[in-house]
LUMVEXVEX-451095 format. One record per atom (N, C-alpha, C, CB): chain; x, y, z. Coordinates in nm, 4 decimals. Glycine has a CB too. Example, Ala and Ser with C-alpha at 12.3 -4.5 7.8 and 13.67 -1.06 7.14 Angstrom:
BEGIN
NODE:A:1.3190:-0.5690:0.7800
NODE:A:1.2300:-0.4500:0.7800
NODE:A:1.3200:-0.3300:0.7800
NODE:A:1.1308:-0.4473:0.9046
NODE:A:1.2850:-0.2250:0.7080
NODE:A:1.3670:-0.1060:0.7140
NODE:A:1.2900:0.0030:0.7870
NODE:A:1.4084:-0.0598:0.5725
//
This chain:
BEGIN
NODE:A:-8.0610:5.8205:-7.8320
NODE:A:-8.1244:5.6970:-7.8123
NODE:A:-8.0212:5.5933:-7.7461
NODE:A:-8.1805:5.6465:-7.9496
NODE:A:-7.9011:5.6019:-7.7919
NODE:A:-7.7986:5.5127:-7.7349
NODE:A:-7.7803:5.5375:-7.5905
NODE:A:-7.6670:5.5288:-7.8049
NODE:A:-7.7834:5.6664:-7.5450
NODE:A:-7.7619:5.6940:-7.4068
NODE:A:-7.8710:5.6391:-7.3236
NODE:A:-7.7483:5.8377:-7.3840
NODE:A:-7.9933:5.6505:-7.3777
NODE:A:-8.1085:5.5864:-7.3009
NODE:A:-8.0999:5.4375:-7.2913
NODE:A:-8.2416:5.6202:-7.3657
NODE:A:-8.0605:5.3761:-7.3992
NODE:A:-8.0436:5.2215:-7.3895
NODE:A:-7.9350:5.1899:-7.2933
NODE:A:-8.0078:5.1541:-7.5308
NODE:A:-7.8253:5.2581:-7.2998
NODE:A:-7.7172:5.2361:-7.2050
NODE:A:-7.7611:5.2513:-7.0599
NODE:A:-7.6049:5.3310:-7.2335
NODE:A:-7.8386:5.3596:-7.0417
NODE:A:-7.8925:5.3841:-6.9060
NODE:A:-7.9819:5.2657:-6.8545
NODE:A:-7.9758:5.5165:-6.9068
NODE:A:-8.0607:5.2158:-6.9439
NODE:A:-8.1456:5.0989:-6.9088
NODE:A:-8.0608:4.9880:-6.8753
NODE:A:-8.2396:5.0585:-7.0197
NODE:A:-7.9552:4.9503:-6.9502
NODE:A:-7.8759:4.8360:-6.9219
NODE:A:-7.7923:4.8509:-6.7963
NODE:A:-7.7900:4.8073:-7.0362
NODE:A:-7.7577:4.9714:-6.7568
NODE:A:-7.6756:5.0030:-6.6368
NODE:A:-7.7626:5.0398:-6.5153
NODE:A:-7.5787:5.1201:-6.6678
NODE:A:-7.8888:5.0524:-6.5334
NODE:A:-7.9804:5.0901:-6.4233
NODE:A:-7.9744:5.2360:-6.3846
NODE:A:-7.9507:5.0083:-6.3026
NODE:A:-7.9405:5.3181:-6.4739
NODE:A:-7.9335:5.4648:-6.4506
NODE:A:-8.0692:5.5273:-6.4772
NODE:A:-7.8249:5.5318:-6.5416
NODE:A:-8.1659:5.5058:-6.3902
NODE:A:-8.3017:5.5549:-6.4079
NODE:A:-8.3131:5.7063:-6.3970
NODE:A:-8.3914:5.4912:-6.3075
NODE:A:-8.2252:5.7709:-6.3237
NODE:A:-8.2271:5.9140:-6.3219
NODE:A:-8.2016:5.9759:-6.4626
NODE:A:-8.1240:5.9630:-6.2228
NODE:A:-8.1139:5.9120:-6.5387
NODE:A:-8.0978:5.9550:-6.6800
NODE:A:-8.2173:5.9267:-6.7652
NODE:A:-7.9795:5.8883:-6.7415
NODE:A:-8.2772:5.8125:-6.7473
NODE:A:-8.4016:5.7882:-6.8267
NODE:A:-8.5086:5.8868:-6.7949
NODE:A:-8.4556:5.6486:-6.8023
NODE:A:-8.5313:5.9147:-6.6678
NODE:A:-8.6335:6.0107:-6.6253
NODE:A:-8.5966:6.1529:-6.6722
NODE:A:-8.6501:6.0072:-6.4706
NODE:A:-8.4681:6.1866:-6.6626
NODE:A:-8.4237:6.3191:-6.7017
NODE:A:-8.4259:6.3508:-6.8527
NODE:A:-8.2880:6.3377:-6.6521
NODE:A:-8.4308:6.2419:-6.9313
NODE:A:-8.4406:6.2692:-7.0785
NODE:A:-8.5828:6.2504:-7.1345
NODE:A:-8.3441:6.1760:-7.1557
NODE:A:-8.6829:6.2425:-7.0465
NODE:A:-8.8261:6.2454:-7.0836
NODE:A:-8.8549:6.3931:-7.1045
NODE:A:-8.9233:6.1784:-6.9708
NODE:A:-8.9372:6.4189:-7.2064
NODE:A:-8.9803:6.5521:-7.2370
NODE:A:-9.0747:6.6066:-7.1256
NODE:A:-9.0500:6.5535:-7.3741
NODE:A:-9.0808:6.7427:-7.1115
NODE:A:-9.1562:6.8004:-7.0086
NODE:A:-9.3039:6.7531:-7.0033
NODE:A:-9.1494:6.9448:-7.0235
NODE:A:-9.3582:6.7216:-7.1173
NODE:A:-9.4989:6.6882:-7.1257
NODE:A:-9.5312:6.5419:-7.0785
NODE:A:-9.5450:6.7079:-7.2697
NODE:A:-9.4258:6.4592:-7.0803
NODE:A:-9.4520:6.3203:-7.0347
NODE:A:-9.3735:6.2763:-6.9074
NODE:A:-9.4180:6.2249:-7.1479
NODE:A:-9.2924:6.3663:-6.8565
NODE:A:-9.2021:6.3288:-6.7444
NODE:A:-9.2804:6.2732:-6.6238
NODE:A:-9.1184:6.4521:-6.6997
NODE:A:-9.4016:6.3294:-6.6023
NODE:A:-9.4861:6.2801:-6.4930
NODE:A:-9.5440:6.1457:-6.5152
NODE:A:-9.5947:6.3726:-6.4685
NODE:A:-9.5419:6.0948:-6.6408
NODE:A:-9.5980:5.9630:-6.6719
NODE:A:-9.4911:5.8500:-6.6485
NODE:A:-9.6491:5.9610:-6.8212
NODE:A:-9.3668:5.8892:-6.6190
NODE:A:-9.2605:5.7847:-6.6054
NODE:A:-9.2805:5.7044:-6.4816
NODE:A:-9.1202:5.8470:-6.6026
NODE:A:-9.2965:5.5681:-6.4968
NODE:A:-9.3242:5.4756:-6.3902
NODE:A:-9.1860:5.4150:-6.3539
NODE:A:-9.4328:5.3642:-6.4335
NODE:A:-9.1126:5.4742:-6.2626
NODE:A:-8.9800:5.4244:-6.2307
NODE:A:-8.9771:5.2843:-6.1798
NODE:A:-8.9175:5.5107:-6.1326
NODE:A:-9.0639:5.2475:-6.0990
NODE:A:-9.0637:5.1097:-6.0427
NODE:A:-9.0922:4.9996:-6.1511
NODE:A:-9.1714:5.1003:-5.9291
NODE:A:-9.1763:5.0378:-6.2462
NODE:A:-9.1999:4.9438:-6.3601
NODE:A:-9.0730:4.9314:-6.4470
NODE:A:-9.3213:4.9933:-6.4489
NODE:A:-9.0044:5.0443:-6.4755
NODE:A:-8.8869:5.0440:-6.5569
NODE:A:-8.7771:4.9640:-6.4863
NODE:A:-8.8414:5.1876:-6.5866
NODE:A:-8.7612:4.9886:-6.3541
NODE:A:-8.6627:4.9117:-6.2778
NODE:A:-8.6889:4.7620:-6.2836
NODE:A:-8.6617:4.9573:-6.1336
NODE:A:-8.8178:4.7237:-6.2653
NODE:A:-8.8554:4.5843:-6.2693
NODE:A:-8.8160:4.5213:-6.4019
NODE:A:-9.0043:4.5691:-6.2456
NODE:A:-8.8486:4.5834:-6.5117
NODE:A:-8.8180:4.5320:-6.6448
NODE:A:-8.6618:4.5225:-6.6614
NODE:A:-8.8828:4.6261:-6.7564
NODE:A:-8.5972:4.6291:-6.6389
NODE:A:-8.4529:4.6380:-6.6568
NODE:A:-8.3775:4.5406:-6.5779
NODE:A:-8.4057:4.7698:-6.6238
NODE:A:-8.4097:4.5247:-6.4473
NODE:A:-8.3391:4.4397:-6.3583
NODE:A:-8.3616:4.2908:-6.3844
NODE:A:-8.3769:4.4728:-6.2213
NODE:A:-8.4780:4.2650:-6.4487
NODE:A:-8.5161:4.1239:-6.4831
NODE:A:-8.4746:4.0782:-6.6257
NODE:A:-8.6682:4.1085:-6.4699
NODE:A:-8.3908:4.1621:-6.6876
NODE:A:-8.3556:4.1328:-6.8297
NODE:A:-8.2068:4.1269:-6.8400
NODE:A:-8.4130:4.2403:-6.9291
NODE:A:-8.1642:4.0460:-6.9371
NODE:A:-8.0211:4.0420:-6.9806
NODE:A:-8.0262:4.1050:-7.1158
NODE:A:-7.9563:3.8917:-6.9847
NODE:A:-7.9597:4.2201:-7.1316
NODE:A:-7.9627:4.2994:-7.2530
NODE:A:-7.8724:4.2380:-7.3558
NODE:A:-7.9224:4.4433:-7.2257
NODE:A:-7.9200:4.2189:-7.4773
NODE:A:-7.8431:4.1586:-7.5873
NODE:A:-7.7993:4.2532:-7.6914
NODE:A:-7.9204:4.0546:-7.6512
NODE:A:-7.8630:4.3738:-7.6997
NODE:A:-7.8145:4.4710:-7.8031
NODE:A:-7.9235:4.5655:-7.8432
NODE:A:-7.7623:4.3981:-7.9284
NODE:A:-7.8740:4.6689:-7.9083
NODE:A:-7.9515:4.7782:-7.9729
NODE:A:-7.9215:4.7769:-8.1162
NODE:A:-7.9200:4.9169:-7.9136
NODE:A:-8.0216:4.7846:-8.2040
NODE:A:-8.0028:4.7986:-8.3452
NODE:A:-8.0860:4.9262:-8.3908
NODE:A:-8.0484:4.6639:-8.4216
NODE:A:-8.0142:5.0246:-8.4432
NODE:A:-8.0843:5.1445:-8.4892
NODE:A:-8.1272:5.1184:-8.6400
NODE:A:-7.9885:5.2767:-8.4744
NODE:A:-8.2519:5.1186:-8.6712
NODE:A:-8.2935:5.0846:-8.8051
NODE:A:-8.3007:5.2133:-8.8906
NODE:A:-8.4306:5.0109:-8.8023
NODE:A:-8.3244:5.3277:-8.8346
NODE:A:-8.3394:5.4485:-8.9155
NODE:A:-8.3508:5.5691:-8.8322
NODE:A:-8.4571:5.4393:-9.0039
NODE:A:-8.3016:5.6789:-8.8807
NODE:A:-8.2983:5.8112:-8.8127
NODE:A:-8.3579:5.9157:-8.9092
NODE:A:-8.1484:5.8517:-8.7698
NODE:A:-8.4498:5.9978:-8.8622
NODE:A:-8.4974:6.1108:-8.9406
NODE:A:-8.4830:6.2323:-8.8618
NODE:A:-8.6397:6.0940:-8.9845
NODE:A:-8.4209:6.3407:-8.9199
NODE:A:-8.3984:6.4614:-8.8444
NODE:A:-8.3013:6.4427:-8.7294
NODE:A:-8.5272:6.5124:-8.7929
NODE:A:-8.2978:6.5324:-8.6332
NODE:A:-8.2116:6.5147:-8.5236
NODE:A:-8.0768:6.5736:-8.5414
NODE:A:-8.1997:6.3777:-8.4953
NODE:A:-8.0585:6.6501:-8.6473
NODE:A:-7.9305:6.7167:-8.6786
NODE:A:-7.9028:6.8396:-8.5942
NODE:A:-7.9280:6.7562:-8.8229
NODE:A:-7.7960:6.9011:-8.6120
NODE:A:-7.7514:7.0186:-8.5350
NODE:A:-7.8562:7.1330:-8.5517
NODE:A:-7.6068:7.0661:-8.5838
NODE:A:-7.9164:7.1464:-8.6712
NODE:A:-8.0125:7.2577:-8.6992
NODE:A:-8.1521:7.2177:-8.6819
NODE:A:-7.9963:7.3100:-8.8373
NODE:A:-8.1889:7.0866:-8.6371
NODE:A:-8.3209:7.0395:-8.6268
NODE:A:-8.3673:7.0574:-8.4771
NODE:A:-8.3287:6.8907:-8.6755
NODE:A:-8.5031:7.0678:-8.4721
NODE:A:-8.5727:7.0790:-8.3424
NODE:A:-8.6351:6.9517:-8.3024
NODE:A:-8.6772:7.1852:-8.3459
NODE:A:-8.6482:6.8585:-8.3980
NODE:A:-8.7135:6.7305:-8.3706
NODE:A:-8.6504:6.6225:-8.4576
NODE:A:-8.8669:6.7392:-8.3962
NODE:A:-8.6732:6.5029:-8.4116
NODE:A:-8.6205:6.3875:-8.4833
NODE:A:-8.6867:6.2648:-8.4399
NODE:A:-8.4743:6.3739:-8.4653
NODE:A:-8.6685:6.1557:-8.5164
NODE:A:-8.7203:6.0226:-8.4816
NODE:A:-8.6082:5.9211:-8.4987
NODE:A:-8.8442:5.9844:-8.5700
NODE:A:-8.6167:5.8100:-8.4185
NODE:A:-8.5254:5.7054:-8.4218
NODE:A:-8.6119:5.5745:-8.4187
NODE:A:-8.4225:5.7168:-8.3029
NODE:A:-8.5860:5.4936:-8.5232
NODE:A:-8.6505:5.3599:-8.5194
NODE:A:-8.5467:5.2590:-8.4740
NODE:A:-8.7102:5.3192:-8.6605
NODE:A:-8.5808:5.1800:-8.3736
NODE:A:-8.4794:5.0873:-8.3160
NODE:A:-8.5488:4.9610:-8.2736
NODE:A:-8.4037:5.1513:-8.1941
NODE:A:-8.4552:4.8625:-8.2522
NODE:A:-8.4978:4.7377:-8.1942
NODE:A:-8.3972:4.6991:-8.0870
NODE:A:-8.5116:4.6270:-8.3020
NODE:A:-8.4515:4.6666:-7.9691
NODE:A:-8.3604:4.6123:-7.8618
NODE:A:-8.3959:4.4680:-7.8470
NODE:A:-8.3750:4.6894:-7.7211
NODE:A:-8.2975:4.3907:-7.8043
NODE:A:-8.3168:4.2483:-7.7822
NODE:A:-8.2714:4.2199:-7.6465
NODE:A:-8.2433:4.1616:-7.8839
NODE:A:-8.3440:4.1316:-7.5713
NODE:A:-8.3092:4.1000:-7.4317
NODE:A:-8.3619:3.9573:-7.3991
NODE:A:-8.3709:4.2087:-7.3314
NODE:A:-8.3007:3.9033:-7.2974
NODE:A:-8.3456:3.7787:-7.2414
NODE:A:-8.4230:3.8016:-7.1106
NODE:A:-8.2268:3.6866:-7.2182
NODE:A:-8.5309:3.7377:-7.0925
NODE:A:-8.6031:3.7534:-6.9637
NODE:A:-8.6659:3.6168:-6.9268
NODE:A:-8.7161:3.8678:-6.9737
NODE:A:-8.6218:3.5666:-6.8121
NODE:A:-8.6554:3.4379:-6.7682
NODE:A:-8.6304:3.3204:-6.8710
NODE:A:-8.7951:3.4421:-6.7294
NODE:A:-8.5152:3.3349:-6.9359
NODE:A:-8.4663:3.2369:-7.0294
NODE:A:-8.5272:3.2469:-7.1677
NODE:A:-8.4899:3.1032:-6.9757
NODE:A:-8.6173:3.3444:-7.1965
NODE:A:-8.6813:3.3568:-7.3238
NODE:A:-8.6293:3.4869:-7.3898
NODE:A:-8.8375:3.3568:-7.3081
NODE:A:-8.6058:3.4800:-7.5187
NODE:A:-8.5522:3.5983:-7.5847
NODE:A:-8.6717:3.6886:-7.6353
NODE:A:-8.4569:3.5550:-7.7054
NODE:A:-8.6664:3.8198:-7.6190
NODE:A:-8.7654:3.9141:-7.6600
NODE:A:-8.6990:4.0224:-7.7466
NODE:A:-8.8358:3.9750:-7.5376
NODE:A:-8.7851:4.0986:-7.8139
NODE:A:-8.7341:4.2148:-7.8853
NODE:A:-8.8380:4.3290:-7.8662
NODE:A:-8.7094:4.1815:-8.0406
NODE:A:-8.7919:4.4441:-7.8574
NODE:A:-8.8740:4.5650:-7.8461
NODE:A:-8.8479:4.6588:-7.9664
NODE:A:-8.8440:4.6387:-7.7114
NODE:A:-8.9504:4.6735:-8.0480
NODE:A:-8.9368:4.7501:-8.1752
NODE:A:-9.0155:4.8829:-8.1534
NODE:A:-8.9948:4.6652:-8.3048
NODE:A:-8.9532:4.9929:-8.1730
NODE:A:-9.0135:5.1234:-8.1451
NODE:A:-8.9712:5.2314:-8.2404
NODE:A:-8.9806:5.1657:-8.0076
NODE:A:-9.0591:5.3206:-8.2741
NODE:A:-9.0306:5.4464:-8.3470
NODE:A:-9.0440:5.5555:-8.2432
NODE:A:-9.1295:5.4703:-8.4725
NODE:A:-8.9296:5.6094:-8.1995
NODE:A:-8.9238:5.7064:-8.0896
NODE:A:-8.9072:5.8509:-8.1407
NODE:A:-8.8079:5.6710:-7.9950
NODE:A:-8.9867:5.9385:-8.0909
NODE:A:-8.9802:6.0805:-8.1282
NODE:A:-8.9075:6.1575:-8.0216
NODE:A:-9.1208:6.1394:-8.1498
NODE:A:-8.8225:6.2526:-8.0682
NODE:A:-8.7469:6.3308:-7.9781
NODE:A:-8.7617:6.4754:-8.0146
NODE:A:-8.6034:6.2888:-7.9777
NODE:A:-8.7476:6.5697:-7.9179
NODE:A:-8.7580:6.7132:-7.9418
NODE:A:-8.6459:6.7782:-7.8610
NODE:A:-8.9012:6.7702:-7.9013
NODE:A:-8.5934:6.8849:-7.9180
NODE:A:-8.4922:6.9515:-7.8482
NODE:A:-8.5573:7.0583:-7.7564
NODE:A:-8.3917:7.0124:-7.9465
NODE:A:-8.5319:7.0423:-7.6220
NODE:A:-8.5788:7.1325:-7.5173
NODE:A:-8.4687:7.1941:-7.4375
NODE:A:-8.6693:7.0615:-7.4261
NODE:A:-8.4531:7.3254:-7.4482
NODE:A:-8.3470:7.3864:-7.3796
NODE:A:-8.2072:7.3374:-7.4143
NODE:A:-8.3696:7.3702:-7.2419
NODE:A:-8.1897:7.3014:-7.5480
NODE:A:-8.0660:7.2644:-7.6001
NODE:A:-8.0409:7.1120:-7.5773
NODE:A:-7.9580:7.3499:-7.5376
NODE:A:-8.1267:7.0377:-7.5182
NODE:A:-8.1053:6.8924:-7.4910
NODE:A:-8.2100:6.8147:-7.5689
NODE:A:-8.1148:6.8587:-7.3350
NODE:A:-8.1783:6.6949:-7.6182
NODE:A:-8.2721:6.6057:-7.6812
NODE:A:-8.3569:6.5356:-7.5766
NODE:A:-8.1993:6.5046:-7.7677
NODE:A:-8.4837:6.5412:-7.5911
NODE:A:-8.5799:6.4779:-7.4919
NODE:A:-8.6668:6.3817:-7.5698
NODE:A:-8.6719:6.5879:-7.4152
NODE:A:-8.6938:6.2689:-7.5058
NODE:A:-8.7943:6.1649:-7.5592
NODE:A:-8.9272:6.2225:-7.5300
NODE:A:-8.7798:6.0163:-7.4912
NODE:A:-9.0111:6.2233:-7.6438
NODE:A:-9.1510:6.2743:-7.6233
NODE:A:-9.2578:6.1702:-7.6459
NODE:A:-9.1784:6.3908:-7.7160
NODE:A:-9.2341:6.0681:-7.7351
NODE:A:-9.3312:5.9676:-7.7486
NODE:A:-9.2731:5.8537:-7.8271
NODE:A:-9.4548:6.0211:-7.8123
NODE:A:-9.3354:5.7354:-7.8210
NODE:A:-9.2870:5.6225:-7.8980
NODE:A:-9.4097:5.5446:-7.9508
NODE:A:-9.1928:5.5305:-7.8105
NODE:A:-9.3916:5.4871:-8.0654
NODE:A:-9.4932:5.3997:-8.1310
NODE:A:-9.4274:5.2557:-8.1333
NODE:A:-9.5326:5.4544:-8.2859
NODE:A:-9.4925:5.1637:-8.0638
NODE:A:-9.4478:5.0247:-8.0605
NODE:A:-9.4828:4.9582:-8.1950
NODE:A:-9.5138:4.9474:-7.9403
NODE:A:-9.3919:4.8754:-8.2402
NODE:A:-9.4131:4.7921:-8.3654
NODE:A:-9.4691:4.8828:-8.4771
NODE:A:-9.5152:4.6687:-8.3377
NODE:A:-9.3933:4.9814:-8.5165
NODE:A:-9.4459:5.0803:-8.6196
NODE:A:-9.4675:5.0034:-8.7539
NODE:A:-9.3404:5.2061:-8.6416
NODE:A:-9.5742:5.0422:-8.8193
NODE:A:-9.6024:4.9807:-8.9530
NODE:A:-9.5682:5.0884:-9.0546
NODE:A:-9.7573:4.9309:-8.9687
NODE:A:-9.5041:5.0448:-9.1572
NODE:A:-9.4662:5.1338:-9.2650
NODE:A:-9.5682:5.1205:-9.3815
NODE:A:-9.3207:5.1018:-9.3133
NODE:A:-9.5691:5.2182:-9.4646
NODE:A:-9.6727:5.2228:-9.5756
NODE:A:-9.6431:5.1015:-9.6590
NODE:A:-9.6669:5.3605:-9.6661
NODE:A:-9.7493:5.0359:-9.7049
NODE:A:-9.7299:4.9152:-9.7921
NODE:A:-9.6657:4.9604:-9.9261
NODE:A:-9.8708:4.8396:-9.8194
NODE:A:-9.5880:4.8641:-9.9808
NODE:A:-9.5254:4.8900:-10.1126
NODE:A:-9.6391:4.8778:-10.2169
NODE:A:-9.4032:4.7859:-10.1438
NODE:A:-9.6320:4.9686:-10.3128
NODE:A:-9.7208:4.9725:-10.4234
NODE:A:-9.6496:4.9180:-10.5517
NODE:A:-9.7717:5.1165:-10.4435
NODE:A:-9.7170:4.8172:-10.6110
NODE:A:-9.6622:4.7569:-10.7288
NODE:A:-9.7586:4.7928:-10.8461
NODE:A:-9.6449:4.5996:-10.7100
NODE:A:-9.7001:4.8473:-10.9504
NODE:A:-9.7837:4.8754:-11.0702
NODE:A:-9.7739:4.7539:-11.1646
NODE:A:-9.7362:5.0100:-11.1448
NODE:A:-9.8908:4.7052:-11.1932
NODE:A:-9.8989:4.5847:-11.2857
NODE:A:-9.8894:4.6356:-11.4250
NODE:A:-10.0338:4.5003:-11.2673
NODE:A:-9.8076:4.5722:-11.5037
NODE:A:-9.7909:4.6082:-11.6460
NODE:A:-9.8771:4.5094:-11.7282
NODE:A:-9.6357:4.6028:-11.6909
NODE:A:-9.9660:4.5631:-11.8108
NODE:A:-10.0465:4.4817:-11.8901
NODE:A:-9.9642:4.4167:-12.0073
NODE:A:-10.1623:4.5637:-11.9413
NODE:A:-10.0117:4.3027:-12.0497
NODE:A:-9.9395:4.2269:-12.1521
NODE:A:-9.9133:4.3120:-12.2829
NODE:A:-10.0211:4.0984:-12.1869
NODE:A:-10.0103:4.3979:-12.3214
NODE:A:-10.0038:4.4697:-12.4445
NODE:A:-9.9454:4.6093:-12.4220
NODE:A:-10.1412:4.4777:-12.5075
NODE:A:-9.9103:4.6488:-12.3008
NODE:A:-9.8524:4.7795:-12.2631
NODE:A:-9.7062:4.7810:-12.3109
NODE:A:-9.8619:4.8046:-12.1050
NODE:A:-9.6595:4.9025:-12.3393
NODE:A:-9.5138:4.9108:-12.3676
NODE:A:-9.4295:4.8557:-12.2507
NODE:A:-9.4732:5.0584:-12.3961
NODE:A:-9.3181:4.7925:-12.2863
NODE:A:-9.2369:4.7312:-12.1815
NODE:A:-9.1664:4.8474:-12.1008
NODE:A:-9.1290:4.6287:-12.2460
NODE:A:-9.1680:4.8332:-11.9679
NODE:A:-9.1101:4.9425:-11.8830
NODE:A:-8.9577:4.9561:-11.8931
NODE:A:-9.1465:4.9186:-11.7368
NODE:A:-8.8956:4.8526:-11.9663
NODE:A:-8.7473:4.8675:-11.9812
NODE:A:-8.7081:4.9728:-12.0842
NODE:A:-8.6845:4.7334:-12.0216
NODE:A:-8.8045:5.0174:-12.1595
NODE:A:-8.7777:5.1240:-12.2652
NODE:A:-8.7419:5.0744:-12.3950
NODE:A:-8.6707:5.2133:-12.2250
NODE:A:-8.7560:4.9453:-12.4193
NODE:A:-8.7215:4.8869:-12.5538
NODE:A:-8.8110:4.9336:-12.6651
NODE:A:-8.7280:4.7360:-12.5491
NODE:A:-8.9342:4.9729:-12.6317
NODE:A:-9.0321:5.0086:-12.7375
NODE:A:-9.1160:4.8952:-12.7790
NODE:A:-8.9638:5.0621:-12.8572
NODE:A:-9.0870:4.7722:-12.7344
NODE:A:-9.1642:4.6525:-12.7660
NODE:A:-9.2749:4.6466:-12.6595
NODE:A:-9.0729:4.5194:-12.7671
NODE:A:-9.3705:4.5593:-12.6982
NODE:A:-9.4789:4.5261:-12.6053
NODE:A:-9.4152:4.4437:-12.4916
NODE:A:-9.5975:4.4455:-12.6783
NODE:A:-9.4740:4.4615:-12.3731
NODE:A:-9.4243:4.3783:-12.2542
NODE:A:-9.4211:4.2343:-12.2785
NODE:A:-9.5093:4.3996:-12.1333
NODE:A:-9.5282:4.1766:-12.3463
NODE:A:-9.5391:4.0328:-12.3613
NODE:A:-9.4333:3.9888:-12.4641
NODE:A:-9.6849:3.9906:-12.4058
NODE:A:-9.3764:4.0696:-12.5530
NODE:A:-9.2710:4.0313:-12.6461
NODE:A:-9.1278:4.0599:-12.5899
NODE:A:-9.2915:4.1062:-12.7788
NODE:A:-9.1154:4.1174:-12.4743
NODE:A:-8.9895:4.1684:-12.4206
NODE:A:-8.9690:4.1057:-12.2882
NODE:A:-8.9880:4.3221:-12.4097
NODE:A:-8.9691:4.1811:-12.1789
NODE:A:-8.9402:4.1306:-12.0454
NODE:A:-9.0460:4.0342:-11.9916
NODE:A:-8.9257:4.2454:-11.9513
NODE:A:-9.1718:4.0425:-12.0419
NODE:A:-9.2751:3.9556:-11.9963
NODE:A:-9.2791:3.8186:-12.0659
NODE:A:-9.4033:4.0233:-12.0132
NODE:A:-9.1854:3.7952:-12.1512
NODE:A:-9.1893:3.6694:-12.2334
NODE:A:-9.1394:3.5534:-12.1497
NODE:A:-9.1016:3.6827:-12.3647
//
């Protein structure tokens, strides 16, 4: 992921195109990528999370945010990118813009239920007081 970000900032579109997976390489719009990259002042890359992608893995994901200025206004690009190993090299295969994570689930404790702290008291007489 870092090499692709660096390639965007340096205008190395051969690298960008060369790291697209075989199934999507034909979809790469070089002129659009050049237009965006050349019209932006790149401010940074923040990797939020990585799943897989180790030496023994065949696939992995990288969640990241890039920040850039374009015509004096700051923007960010948040993506969950999927990669697959093809002939020994990691290739970008797809991305989900602004990925949504599963909502947090909160279990409500009733007033007369045992307190979750383990005291043995009712919740209303312990932590819920």
